[in-house]
N, C-alpha and C positions, 0 to 999 in steps of 0.2 A: 545803239537799237536794242528799244526795250521790247517785251515781248506785246504789248498795245498797239505799237509803232509795227509791228510782223504781220499783225492778228489784221489793220487797218490796211496794208499795203496789199494783204490778201484778197481779202475782200475787194480792194478797189480790183486789181487783177479779173475776179471772175466776172466782176458790172463789166470789165472791159470786152472781154471773153463776151458777154453776154452783147454787149451794144455792138460789136462789131461783126459777131456772127449770127447774130440776132434777124436779121430782115434775110440772106440770104436762104437762111433753114426756114423765114414762113412763109415765104416764096413759094420757097420749093415743096412745101407741105398744102399749098394750096393749091397749087399747081399740079401733086399728085395726083391731091383727093379728086380736082375735076377732072385728070385722063382719068381717072380710075369708076366713074360715072357715068361717063362716056361711054367706057371701053364695058361699062356692066349694061347699060340700055341695050347698046348695038354688038351685042354678045362678040366680041372682036376683043380675045384676050391673047395681043402682043407684047411681049413685055418690049422688044424692043422701040415701039413706039409709043412707049412711055420717057424712055430718056432722051430721044431730043430735045422737046416741047423744058424739058427740065432743066437739061443746059440751058437752051439759048434764054430763059427766064433768071437764070442765077448768071448768066454771063451781062445782063443786060440792067443786073441789078447793081452786079459789083460795076459796071461801066457807070453807073449813074454816082453809087454813091464810095468810088476809090478814096474821093477828094479827105471825103468827112471822116474813113473808115482810118484813112492812113493820118490823117491830123491825130484823132484819137489815140492809135498805136505813140506816135513821135511823143504826145502830154501824157501818155502813162511810163514812155519810157523814161523821159525828162525827171517825172516825179519821181521814178522808180534810183534812178541812176542818184541823181542829189540826196535820196535818202543814202542809198548803199555808199555816198562818201563821209559823212556823217559817222559810220560804222568804227566802233572803236573809239570815238574822241568824248571827251568829258563832259 
């Protein structure tokens, strides 16, 4: 494996992490921001009120996208192991 191949594999790893983790993080950000606005408007500053809606939203996103996320991870793992099998070969 050359330096270029290792760099491409590292870039693909970062892209896969972004694709798989991004939807859950974006939903958490959106729900957290909406709840913060609601808490600021109503002046109810209870920390436990923001935890459960975020947890439910992330669970829904993971339930909907679990198949796609798993296929992306399997695809990346297959490519990584196929590249690893060629290490040391001329």
